[in-house]
C-alpha atoms as one frame of an Amber mdcrd trajectory, in Angstrom:
protein
   9.860  39.895 -27.970   7.310  37.404 -26.776   6.043  33.962 -27.344   2.610
  34.199 -28.583  -0.268  31.536 -29.158  -3.971  31.439 -29.917  -6.612  29.116
 -28.964  -9.702  28.847 -30.562 -12.813  26.958 -30.511 -15.316  25.911 -33.145
 -18.085  26.095 -30.710 -19.552  28.955 -28.987 -17.352  30.065 -26.182 -18.985
  31.301 -22.426 -16.568  33.923 -22.453 -17.943  35.099 -18.453 -17.007  31.616
 -17.641 -13.941  31.562 -19.860 -12.859  34.690 -18.001 -13.765  33.622 -14.323
 -11.502  30.773 -14.534  -8.488  31.715 -15.778  -8.146  35.329 -14.284  -7.407
  33.955 -10.949  -4.419  31.966 -13.039  -2.899  34.569 -15.487  -0.328  36.956
 -13.266   2.265  36.737 -16.046   0.884  35.471 -19.338  -1.363  38.253 -20.973
  -4.567  37.593 -22.498  -6.346  39.353 -25.328  -9.573  38.199 -27.617  -9.588
  37.532 -31.011 -12.928  37.999 -32.367 -12.836  37.211 -35.835 -11.804  33.520
 -34.815 -13.819  32.810 -31.866 -10.526  32.467 -30.127  -7.932  33.979 -27.460
  -4.557  35.056 -27.814  -2.374  34.742 -25.174   1.424  35.874 -24.661   4.102
  35.284 -22.742   6.739  38.230 -22.463  10.409  37.852 -23.201  10.960  39.223
 -19.189   8.148  36.976 -17.986   9.517  34.097 -19.393  10.853  31.242 -16.484
   9.470  28.735 -14.682   6.718  30.273 -13.224   5.510  31.635 -16.428   5.727
  28.042 -17.782   3.303  26.449 -14.609   1.164  29.410 -15.646   0.997  28.530
 -19.404   0.407  24.869 -18.681  -2.576  25.355 -16.382  -4.017  28.154 -18.606
  -3.826  25.452 -21.507  -5.485  23.037 -19.297  -8.311  25.316 -19.015  -8.785
  26.291 -22.051  -9.328  22.274 -23.229 -11.861  22.228 -20.453 -13.605  24.713
 -22.882 -12.746  22.696 -26.108 -10.378  25.330 -27.294  -7.800  24.059 -29.195
  -4.202  25.986 -28.722  -1.661  26.931 -31.776
């Protein structure tokens, strides 16, 4: 089981820049592309659910907002 979220943008995304911004943060949260919606999926596995994963999640959301992505 996992907690899964999606971020998407109505504007084109600079995927290379986004990748560079999230990779130093990402250790517990799994990321995957959603090409049909110009989006990015991310998932927190149940086994990784703890305070460190929550901190990482909030840092990722901050980065995604800088890229004008909405998180669902």
